[in-house]
N, C-alpha and C positions, 0 to 999 in steps of 0.2 A: 680298846675294845675295839675289833676289826670290828666295822659293819656288811651287814648279810645282804647281799642282793641277788635282784631275780629279777627273770624278765614276764610278762605272762604273752606269752605268743598262740594265738587266732585268725581266726577266718572271722569275717562280721556275723552278725544277725546273731554270736554262740550263745551269746551274756556275757559276752568282757563287762560289760561298765557295771552291770550290777556288780558281778564282780570283781571288780575296782572298787566301787563302792563302799560292800561288804570291807573288804582289806585294808580301809583308808579308816575305818571304826578304830584300828588297833591304834595305844595314844604312840607306841612307838613306830607304824607304819608308815613313807608318806610309795605309794604308787602313783606317777606321773599319766598323764593317758597317753596317745599316740604322737609319740615325741617326733614320729618318724614322717605325722600325714603329710606335707612339706616334703618336694627334696631338698636337700640340703647339698652344700660341698663338704663338710663336716662332718659326716657325721658320727662318730663314735666319741671326734669331741664332744660334742653337743651332750653323751649321753654322761661322757670321763664326767665331765660340770654337773652335770646335771647331782650325778650321784656324791657327787667330793662338797658343794656348797647345802647337801644334805644337810639336817641338824638330828634325823632322827635314825634310831640302829637298824633298820633294815628299808630300803631303799629298792624301788621298781621300778620300770616302765611296759608300758602294752606294745607288745610290735606282731602287726598283720602278716597273714601270708605274704600276701600280695607285694609287699613292701620291699621282698628277700627278692623279689619278681628284677628289683631297680638295680643297676648296671651299676645307675650311675649317685647310687648311695653305695656297691661296697666294688671291690674289682671282683669278687669272688663269693657272688651272691650266699651260695649255698654252704659257703664254709666255715660265715657267723656269728651260726647259732652255736657252729664246735669251739669258734672265736672264744665268745663268751661264758662257756663250759670251763675252757682251758685259766681263766681269768680269776673263775672262779664263783660265778653265778650258777642259781640256780632255772629252770626253767619249769614254767606252768602251763601246762598245754591243755584250752581247753577248747570241745569237739562238739557239733554237733550233731545227731548220727542218720536227724532225719531233714540230709539235704531237699527233698523239697520242699517243705517246707520253711527250714531256712533261705529258701530262693524267693519265698512266697512274701513273704515274711519281707526280705532286701527291696523287691520291685513297688510291693507297697507303699512300704517310705520312699522312696523315691518317686511317688505313681503323688498318695497325700503333700508329701516335702513333710513327711513331721514321721522322726529317728524317736524319739525318746518321749517318755513322760514320767518325769514328778509331780509329789501331792499336791503340790503351791500351784500347779495347772486348771482349769477348769472341771471338774467333774461328770458337765452335760456335754460332754466331745462324742459329737454323731459321727460314728466311720461311714463313711460312705463304699460304696459293694469297684470294683477295681473289672476293665479286661485284659487279658491275658494269652499270647495266639497262642496254639497246640505247637504252634511247631518251636513256636519261639520256647518256652518254656522247657521243649526237648531237648533242642540246643544245649540250651544252660544247663541246664542236668548235666549232660554229657560233659561243661566245659569243670562244670561245681564238682561229678566225679575224679578228672585229672587233675586239678587240683585235689580233693581230699587223700587223693594217694599219692602226691607231689610232698603232702602236706605228713606224711605219713612215713613218705622213705627219707622227710629232712629229722626226723627224730626217733628215725628210727634206729640209730648205735647209743642215743645219749641219755642220759638219767635223768628220767621229765614224772615227774609229780601230773596225774592226767586230773582233767576234772570234765564228764559228762553233763549238756546242760538235762536234757529229761534228766537224769539223775540227781544231778546232786543243784540243777539254781531251776529246775521249772516251778516248781514246788515252794512256797514261800520256811516249810517247817526245815525242808535238809539243809536250811543256810548254814544255821549252826553246827550238823555236820563235818557240815561241809566244808567249811573254815576254822574248822576243831583240826582236822589232818591238815587242811594246810599249813596252822602256827606252830604242829607237828614236825613237820618236815621243812619248814624256815627255823628252826628250834629258838619261840618264842613260845614264852606265857600264854596262854588262852581269855579271849575275853569276851565279852553278849559282845555282837555283832546286829547289826540293825543300818537299812538306809532307806530316802526316802522317795526310791520310783517304785513305778505299781508296772503292776501285766501294761503292755500296750496292747490293744486290745485281743479278745477275748472270743475269737468267736471260729468257728469252726472253718472250714474254706470253700463247704459253702453257701457260707456266708461272709463273705468274703466278697467272692471271684462271682461276676456276672455270671460265667460261663460256666459254673462251674462241670454241665455233666460236662460236658464237651471236652476239654483237659481232661477229663475222668477218665471218661471212654481211648483218649492218644495211652493215657500212662501207662492202665488198668493190662492194656496190653503188649507193655512194650519191660525192659528190663529191670524198670522204677517203679512196676506196679506193688513191691512192696512196701515201699513210703508210701503211697497210696492209701493202701489197708494198716498202715503202722499208727494203732492210736486216734484217729482221722476224726474222733470224739474229743481229741487235746482240745486246746486252743494256740492255729495255728501260727498263730505271730503274740504268743509270749514270752515277748520281751521286756526284761524290766530295763529297760534302758528308759531315760525320761523324755510332750512331745514338745519339742523342740526342734523348729528350725535349722533349714543344715547352715543356712547362713551363719549362724550366733553360735553355732561346734566348736570348742578347742583345744589343745592336744592337751592337757593338762588341768 
């Protein structure tokens, strides 16, 4: 029987690690992490080898948008997803619609060097507030919007199963339904999914940012004001990705 292969394509801080964890709940699925986190001379060879040596019926790996910008990885990065589809790979796209919260999640993780949290970590972790310059946030929002536009362009003409962070991953109660749909897409029987990943700092933006009022005033008068108003009472850093320090991260 031929192996089903898939790629989980996303940007950072979109819940992709949680999604991978849930996928790996299935006894017939192996989803590796970011195989291309570090530049490699023969990335396609590595992916092919990992797929071949995997003993499970379904194999996949995570691919981040920025990794398709590395021309040292691929001669024509924009064609790589199409190449995978041509070779029979299935694409699962994960997106986070609120790019403001996505950015704050990213820069909070960088500032504290705490990217993820699992149940094995102490529960008495005390978050601290950070300061982000409003003009810096505005520049990053514009850059993030360009990345999102590029991501949409790369996926536009490809067969894709879409997963929304806010709709499908933010709340634990949605996980089983989300993965059942993914299992159908991958043509594999469903199982009960689980993860030991916890929310990473369930606080509103004003509880995370020292200069929240300053940032609020800047963004409310910009083209990004909808991200500020959209569900601001939600958990701004509701990442179900484990707190490990950056140097402890691994690709699988």
